[in-house]
C-alpha positions as CSV (number, residue, x, y, z in Angstrom):
1,M,106.7,129.9,112.3
2,G,106.5,126.1,111.8
3,G,104.1,123.5,113.0
4,T,101.6,120.8,111.9
5,A,98.3,121.7,110.2
6,P,95.3,120.8,112.3
7,P,93.2,117.8,111.0
8,W,90.1,119.9,110.6
9,L,91.8,121.9,107.9
10,F,91.5,118.9,105.6
11,T,88.3,117.3,106.8
12,S,85.8,120.1,107.4
13,N,83.9,122.8,105.6
14,D,85.5,125.3,107.9
15,G,88.9,124.0,106.8
16,A,87.9,124.3,103.1
17,R,87.0,128.0,103.7
18,N,90.3,128.8,105.6
19,W,92.2,131.8,104.3
20,G,95.4,129.8,104.0
21,W,94.3,128.2,100.7
22,H,94.2,131.7,99.2
23,G,97.0,133.3,101.1
24,L,99.6,130.5,101.2
25,V,98.8,127.6,98.9
26,L,97.7,129.5,95.9
27,P,100.9,131.7,95.9
28,L,103.0,128.6,96.2
29,A,101.2,127.0,93.3
30,R,101.8,130.1,91.2
31,I,105.5,130.0,92.1
32,L,105.7,126.4,90.8
33,V,104.1,127.6,87.5
34,R,106.8,130.3,87.2
35,A,109.4,127.6,88.0
36,D,108.0,125.3,85.3
37,A,107.6,122.6,87.9
38,I,104.9,120.8,86.0
39,W,104.5,117.7,88.1
40,S,104.8,119.3,91.5
41,G,102.5,122.1,90.5
42,L,99.8,119.7,89.0
43,E,99.9,117.5,92.1
44,L,99.6,120.5,94.5
45,A,96.8,122.1,92.4
46,H,94.9,118.9,92.1
47,R,95.0,118.0,95.8
48,A,94.4,121.6,97.1
49,L,91.6,122.2,94.6
50,G,89.9,119.0,95.7
51,L,90.0,120.0,99.3
52,V,88.9,123.6,98.8
53,R,86.0,122.6,96.6
54,R,84.4,121.0,99.6
55,A,83.3,124.5,100.4
56,E,80.9,124.3,97.4
57,S,78.6,122.1,99.4
58,R,77.5,125.3,101.1
59,P,77.6,127.9,98.3
60,L,76.0,130.7,100.2
61,E,78.7,130.6,102.9
62,I,81.8,130.7,100.6
63,P,83.9,133.8,101.4
64,W,85.6,135.9,98.8
65,H,89.1,134.5,99.4
66,T,87.8,130.9,99.0
67,H,86.2,131.9,95.6
68,Q,89.6,133.3,94.6
69,A,91.4,130.2,95.8
70,I,89.2,127.9,93.7
71,E,89.5,130.1,90.6
72,G,93.2,130.6,91.0
73,L,93.9,126.9,91.5
74,R,91.8,126.0,88.5
75,D,93.9,128.5,86.4
76,V,97.1,126.9,87.7
77,H,95.9,123.4,86.8
78,T,94.8,124.5,83.4
79,S,98.1,126.3,82.7
80,L,100.3,123.4,83.8
81,T,98.1,120.9,81.9
82,A,98.6,123.0,78.7
83,R,102.4,123.0,79.4
84,Y,102.4,119.3,79.8
85,R,100.6,118.7,76.5
86,E,103.1,121.1,74.8
87,R,106.1,119.1,76.1
88,R,104.4,115.8,75.3
89,D,103.7,116.9,71.7
90,E,107.3,118.1,71.4
91,L,108.6,114.7,72.5
92,A,106.1,112.9,70.2
93,R,107.4,114.9,67.2
94,A,111.0,114.2,68.2
95,L,110.3,110.4,68.5
96,A,108.4,110.4,65.2
97,A,111.4,112.0,63.4
98,A,113.9,109.7,65.2
99,C,111.9,106.6,64.2
100,R,111.7,107.2,60.5
101,A,114.7,105.0,59.5
102,P,113.8,101.3,59.9
103,E,117.1,100.7,61.7
104,A,116.9,103.8,64.0
105,P,118.4,103.1,67.4
106,V,115.5,104.8,69.3
107,R,113.2,102.1,68.0
108,A,114.5,99.5,70.5
109,P,113.7,101.5,73.7
110,L,110.4,102.8,72.3
111,A,109.4,99.2,71.5
112,A,110.3,98.2,75.0
113,L,108.1,101.0,76.4
114,W,105.2,99.8,74.3
115,W,105.7,96.2,75.3
116,T,105.8,97.2,79.0
117,L,102.5,99.0,78.6
118,G,101.0,95.8,77.2
119,D,101.0,96.3,73.5
120,P,103.5,93.7,72.1
121,W,102.0,93.9,68.6
122,R,103.1,97.5,68.1
123,A,106.4,96.8,69.9
124,H,107.3,94.0,67.5
125,V,106.2,95.9,64.4
126,L,108.4,98.9,65.4
127,A,111.4,96.8,66.4
128,S,111.3,94.7,63.2
129,G,111.6,97.8,61.0
130,G,108.0,98.3,60.2
131,P,106.2,101.6,59.6
132,A,107.1,104.4,62.1
133,P,104.3,105.2,64.5
134,S,102.1,108.3,63.9
135,R,102.4,111.2,66.3
136,R,98.9,110.5,67.5
137,R,99.9,107.0,68.6
138,L,103.0,108.4,70.2
139,R,101.0,110.9,72.2
140,E,98.8,108.1,73.4
141,V,101.7,105.9,74.6
142,L,103.3,108.9,76.3
143,D,100.1,109.8,78.1
144,A,99.8,106.2,79.3
145,A,103.4,106.1,80.4
146,V,103.1,109.5,82.2
147,R,100.1,108.2,84.1
148,R,101.7,105.0,85.2
149,A,105.3,106.2,85.8
150,P,105.0,107.2,89.5
151,R,103.9,103.7,90.5
152,D,105.8,101.6,88.0
153,P,109.6,101.4,88.4
154,M,109.8,98.8,85.6
155,L,108.3,101.3,83.3
156,T,110.6,104.2,84.2
157,S,113.6,101.8,83.9
158,V,112.6,101.3,80.3
159,G,111.6,104.9,79.7
160,S,115.0,106.2,80.9
161,R,116.6,104.4,77.9
162,L,114.8,106.6,75.4
163,W,117.4,109.3,76.0
164,T,120.4,107.0,75.7
165,A,119.7,106.3,72.0
166,P,121.1,108.6,69.3
167,G,118.6,110.8,67.6
168,L,116.7,112.0,70.7
169,D,117.8,115.1,72.5
170,G,116.7,116.2,75.9
171,E,118.1,118.1,78.9
172,P,118.2,116.2,82.2
173,S,115.9,118.9,83.6
174,D,113.2,118.3,80.9
175,P,109.9,117.5,82.7
176,M,109.1,114.6,80.4
177,R,112.5,113.1,80.9
178,I,112.2,113.4,84.6
179,R,108.8,111.9,84.7
180,L,109.7,108.9,82.5
181,S,113.2,108.3,84.0
182,V,113.1,108.9,87.8
183,R,112.6,105.8,89.9
184,W,109.5,106.6,91.9
185,L,108.9,104.6,95.1
186,G,105.7,106.1,96.4
187,S,103.4,103.2,95.5
188,R,102.9,99.7,97.1
189,G,103.9,98.0,93.8
190,A,107.1,100.0,93.4
191,T,108.1,99.4,97.0
192,V,107.5,95.7,96.8
193,V,109.4,95.2,93.5
194,E,112.4,97.3,94.5
195,G,112.3,95.8,98.0
196,L,113.7,92.6,96.5
197,Q,116.9,94.4,95.7
198,Q,118.5,93.6,99.0
199,A,117.7,89.9,98.8
200,A,118.5,89.6,95.0
201,G,121.6,91.8,95.1
202,V,120.3,93.8,92.0
203,S,117.4,96.0,91.2
204,P,114.7,94.0,89.5
205,S,113.5,97.0,87.6
206,E,116.9,97.8,86.3
207,V,117.5,94.2,85.2
208,Y,114.1,94.2,83.5
209,G,114.7,97.5,81.6
210,R,118.2,96.5,80.5
211,A,117.2,93.0,79.4
212,L,114.0,94.1,77.5
213,H,115.9,97.0,75.8
214,G,118.7,94.6,74.9
215,W,116.3,92.0,73.5
216,F,114.5,94.4,71.2
217,G,117.9,96.0,70.2
218,G,119.6,92.6,69.5
219,L,122.1,93.3,72.3
220,L,120.9,90.9,75.0
221,D,123.8,89.3,76.9
222,D,123.7,86.0,78.8
223,G,124.1,87.7,82.1
224,D,120.8,89.7,81.7
225,R,119.0,86.6,80.4
226,A,120.1,84.6,83.5
227,A,119.2,87.5,85.8
228,V,115.7,87.7,84.4
229,A,115.2,83.9,84.8
230,R,116.4,84.0,88.4
231,L,114.3,87.1,89.4
232,A,111.1,86.0,87.6
233,P,109.8,83.6,90.4
234,L,110.8,86.1,93.1
235,V,108.9,89.0,91.6
236,A,105.9,86.7,90.8
237,E,105.7,85.7,94.5
238,A,106.1,89.2,95.8
239,L,103.8,90.9,93.3
240,P,101.9,88.6,90.9
241,E,100.9,91.3,88.4
242,A,104.5,92.4,88.0
243,G,105.5,88.7,87.8
244,I,103.5,88.4,84.6
245,R,105.8,90.8,82.9
246,F,108.9,89.1,84.2
247,R,107.8,85.6,83.4
248,A,106.6,86.8,79.9
249,L,110.0,88.4,79.2
250,D,111.7,85.2,80.4
251,L,109.6,83.0,78.0
252,V,110.1,85.4,75.1
253,M,113.9,85.5,75.6
254,S,114.2,81.8,75.8
255,G,112.6,81.3,72.4
256,A,111.6,77.8,73.3
257,A,108.4,78.3,75.2
258,D,105.5,76.2,74.0
259,S,101.8,77.0,74.0
260,A,101.3,75.2,77.3
261,A,103.7,77.5,79.1
262,W,101.9,80.6,77.7
263,G,98.6,79.0,78.5
264,R,99.6,78.5,82.1
265,L,100.8,82.1,82.3
266,A,97.5,83.3,80.8
267,D,95.6,81.3,83.4
268,Q,97.6,83.1,86.1
269,A,96.8,86.4,84.5
270,A,93.1,85.6,84.4
271,A,93.1,84.8,88.1
272,I,94.9,88.1,88.9
273,V,92.3,90.0,86.8
274,A,89.4,88.3,88.7
275,E,90.9,89.2,92.0
276,E,91.7,92.8,91.0
277,R,88.2,93.3,89.7
278,W,86.7,91.9,92.9
279,E,88.9,94.1,95.1
280,A,88.4,97.2,92.9
281,T,92.2,97.5,92.6
282,D,92.5,97.0,88.8
283,D,94.4,99.6,86.9
284,P,92.9,100.6,83.5
285,Y,96.2,101.8,82.2
286,D,98.1,98.5,82.9
287,R,97.5,96.1,79.9
288,S,100.7,94.2,80.6
289,I,98.5,91.5,82.3
290,D,97.4,90.5,78.8
291,L,100.9,89.8,77.4
292,P,100.5,86.0,77.5
293,S,97.5,86.2,75.2
294,Y,99.5,87.6,72.4
295,Y,102.1,84.8,72.5
296,Y,99.7,81.9,73.0
297,D,100.0,80.0,69.8
298,A,97.4,77.3,69.7
299,G,94.4,76.3,67.6
300,D,91.3,78.4,67.3
301,E,89.3,76.5,69.9
302,Q,92.1,76.8,72.4
303,R,92.4,80.5,71.8
304,L,88.7,81.0,72.1
305,A,88.8,79.1,75.4
306,L,91.6,81.4,76.7
307,I,89.5,84.5,75.7
308,E,86.5,83.0,77.5
309,R,88.5,82.4,80.7
310,Q,89.6,86.1,80.6
311,R,86.0,87.2,80.0
312,R,84.8,85.1,82.9
313,A,87.5,86.6,85.1
314,T,86.5,90.1,84.2
315,L,82.8,89.5,84.8
316,E,83.1,87.5,88.1
317,F,82.1,90.3,90.4
318,S,79.2,91.5,88.2
319,M,77.8,88.0,88.0
320,W,77.6,87.6,91.8
321,H,75.0,90.4,91.7
322,T,72.7,88.6,89.3
323,R,70.7,85.5,89.9
324,P,70.3,82.8,87.4
325,G,67.0,82.9,85.5
326,R,65.1,80.5,87.7
327,A,64.3,80.5,91.4
328,P,66.6,78.5,93.7
329,T,65.6,75.6,95.8
330,A,68.4,76.2,98.3
331,P,67.5,77.1,101.9
332,A,66.6,80.7,102.5
333,S,69.4,80.9,105.1
334,L,72.1,80.4,102.4
335,L,70.5,83.0,100.2
336,D,70.1,85.5,103.0
337,E,73.8,85.1,104.0
338,E,74.8,85.6,100.4
339,E,72.8,88.7,100.2
340,R,74.3,90.1,103.4
341,I,77.8,89.4,102.2
342,L,77.2,91.1,98.8
343,E,75.8,94.1,100.5
344,D,78.9,94.4,102.6
345,V,81.1,93.8,99.5
346,R,79.5,96.8,97.7
347,G,80.4,99.1,100.6
348,L,83.9,97.7,100.9
349,R,84.5,98.2,97.2
350,F,83.4,101.8,97.5
351,V,86.1,102.2,100.2
352,M,88.7,100.9,97.7
353,E,87.4,103.3,95.0
354,L,87.7,106.4,97.3
355,A,91.4,106.9,96.2
356,R,90.2,107.3,92.6
357,L,87.4,109.7,93.4
358,P,87.9,113.5,93.2
359,V,89.4,114.6,96.5
360,H,86.4,116.8,97.5
361,V,84.0,113.8,97.0
362,A,86.2,111.4,98.8
363,Q,86.7,113.7,101.7
364,A,82.9,114.2,102.1
365,W,82.5,110.4,102.5
366,I,85.5,109.8,104.7
367,V,84.3,112.2,107.4
368,A,80.7,110.9,107.5
369,P,81.1,108.0,110.1
370,A,81.9,108.5,113.7
371,K,85.2,106.7,113.3
372,P,86.4,107.5,109.8
373,G,89.9,105.9,110.2
374,R,88.6,102.4,110.5
375,W,85.6,102.8,108.1
376,A,87.8,104.1,105.3
377,D,90.9,101.9,105.9
378,P,91.7,100.2,102.5
379,D,93.8,97.5,104.2
380,R,90.9,96.4,106.3
381,A,88.6,96.6,103.3
382,L,91.0,94.5,101.2
383,T,91.2,91.8,103.9
384,A,87.4,91.7,104.3
385,L,86.9,91.5,100.5
386,G,89.2,88.4,100.3
387,A,87.3,86.7,103.2
388,H,83.9,87.4,101.6
389,R,85.1,86.1,98.2
390,R,86.2,82.8,99.8
391,R,82.9,82.5,101.7
392,L,80.8,83.1,98.6
393,A,82.7,80.4,96.8
394,E,81.8,78.0,99.7
395,L,78.2,79.1,99.6
396,A,78.1,78.4,95.8
397,V,79.4,74.8,96.5
398,E,76.7,74.3,99.2
399,Q,74.0,75.6,96.8
400,E,75.2,73.4,94.0
401,D,75.0,70.4,96.2
402,L,71.4,71.3,97.1
403,D,70.3,72.6,93.8
404,P,72.5,71.3,90.9
405,G,73.0,73.9,88.2
406,F,72.1,76.9,90.4
407,G,75.3,77.3,92.5
408,G,77.5,76.8,89.5
409,A,75.7,79.5,87.5
410,R,76.3,81.9,90.4
411,C,80.1,81.5,89.9
412,A,80.3,81.6,86.1
413,P,78.7,84.0,83.6
414,P,76.5,82.8,80.8
415,A,78.1,81.6,77.6
416,T,76.8,84.4,75.4
417,L,76.5,88.1,75.8
418,S,72.8,88.0,74.9
419,E,72.2,85.5,77.7
420,F,74.2,87.7,80.1
421,A,72.0,90.7,79.1
422,A,68.8,88.8,79.6
423,T,70.0,87.7,83.1
424,L,70.7,91.3,84.1
425,Q,67.3,92.3,82.8
426,D,65.5,89.5,84.8
427,Q,67.4,90.6,87.9
428,A,66.4,94.2,87.4
429,R,62.8,93.3,87.0
430,A,62.9,91.1,90.2
431,D,64.4,94.0,92.1
432,Q,61.7,96.3,90.9
433,R,59.0,93.9,92.1
434,R,60.7,93.4,95.4
435,H,60.8,97.2,96.1
436,R,57.2,98.0,95.0
């Protein structure tokens, strides 16, 4: 018998206690364990366990079959996690053995993988014949790659080339090979980047992977070099964070880029970081945004200035929630509007964070309002966050005109960490006095 599951099954405590989680979903998860379907099984166990655990909010009302569903799904998740770690460790050992020789062919695709994850230092050491990476380092890079793979087709384009190099065996059905090679299109970033294929006539991710692998392996041809240069502005316009990678690869391959070019790219990266932190969309596993900093070859003062720009970008959101160490002389109306906006921003950023919360926690919040669809809509939240950020910048200009020094301090963090800490402390004390 077919049909569509009723909405209450996923949004209510009654749904969390439904017999189907024990009678249908748990057996399916166990079948996936027997089939060694690591990724499907982990995804199913994670999502189902998150939904069923909502029943724990009323522990005295949990029936026996819900208890068994929770315990069974936990066992499935634990078992498949152990299998993943076993496969990861096997691949790390194989890579360590294959990388021992300084001229080993597998070094080029592995260096490209490290570079794509935002670690050009290790990538260049490996590609230039330096010491082979330890198995611990290889486990770390594989963990990062596995986490990012479903939403990063540029990463999987690079990862698929690991198995084309002599010295690394692996069946096409191997779970690690599938995870790091299959072109996943479930995320916004992947869809946007690969959506350029129709206009460009080629897959941007495929061009990126082939060119980066060729560059590290000394096999780059003029066609790939030209394709990267042609696609870089298109990718940057469609998805700025992915454009940082493409533009960095274009500059690296040209070999003629000066510090000014890398400095401009670093400024673009800092602007992206500030926006992502403000919108709560930053990805802790994507360090590729920092690629320009590695290649920025300038004097000490210029490099310190670049680091400071990045620090300010990272702290922008936090600084809006702290007032400078003196009372403003700006009209109360400006300060009241600012406070209302910041209060709304806190709620909107929570909406953006819902996707990263455990499923049972996120579900508990989503069903709270009368109209959950609009309240928890991330697209609406993203639009509102952008509008609030622009309005706060306007308010800072107005405050600066009325009270020189105050408005500017609202937009920029203090110069030293000790000053920053003191500002936070002053703000905390002011909040305590206000709520007494």
